[in-house]
Structures are given as C-alpha cells and as structure tokens.
N, C-alpha and C positions, 0 to 999 in steps of 0.2 A: 746844624740841619740834620734832620732824621734821614737815615739811609734810604728809605723808600721814597722820600720826597726828592732826594738827590737823583735817584734812578729815574723818576718821572721827568725831571728836568733834562737829564741826558737824552732820554728818548724823545722828548719834545724838540730838542735841538739836533737830533739825529747824530749824536756823538757816540763813537764806538768805545772810546777809552778816555780817561781823564785822571790826572794826578791830584791828590788831595794832601794839603799840608796841615800841620797842627792837629793830627789825629790824637785824641786824648784818651784812647781806650787802653785798658790794661793788656799787657802781654802783646802778642801778635797773633794773627790768624786770618780767617776768611769768613765771609758772610754773604748771603744771597739777598738780593732785592730785585724783584721782578725778573727781567732778562739780563741782569747784571750780577757779577761776582766781585766782591770787594776784598782785596788783599791789603792787610795793614801790618805795620811793624811797630814794635814798642819804642816809645820815646825815652825820655829820661825818667828818673824817679819821681819827678814832680808832674808827671803826665803831660809833658810838653815835648815838642819837636818830633812827634810821631809822623809817619808818612804812609799814605795809602794809594792804591790804584784801583779804579773801577774799570772792568772790562765787560764787554758783552759775553754771554755764555758761548756764542759762536767763536769769538776771538780766543777765549779760554781753551776751547777744544783744539783750535789750530796751534796754540802755544804748546799744548801737551804732546803734539805729534812730533 
C-alpha cells in the first residue's frame, strides 16, 4: 500500500498511530504523508522483516518533548 493511501485510511478511521509489519524499504528513516509521519527500520538483507510506525504530527511533537 502506498504511504499516502495508508495515511488517508488512518485519518478515515480516526487513528493516531499504527504499527506496520513487513516494511520492505532499504535502510531506515522517516517519511511524511499528509498529517502523519512514518518511522521505519531496516529489515534483513532480503528486504523482509522491517517494521514501521505511523504517528500523527501532533503525537510526534508530543514525543519529542
């Protein structure tokens, strides 16, 4: 699923955060999609077993404090 589509679904269901399994992106990092920030970590060398978290930007600001 595309990150922006996932953010739309989270907003539709009024979810503030969600965990994502099997993220297959290289390395680790962050990305933005609408009002959400996506944090993800690298899985194994076969691009398996990666994990990510989507937070609202409001929650992200609270976590940083």
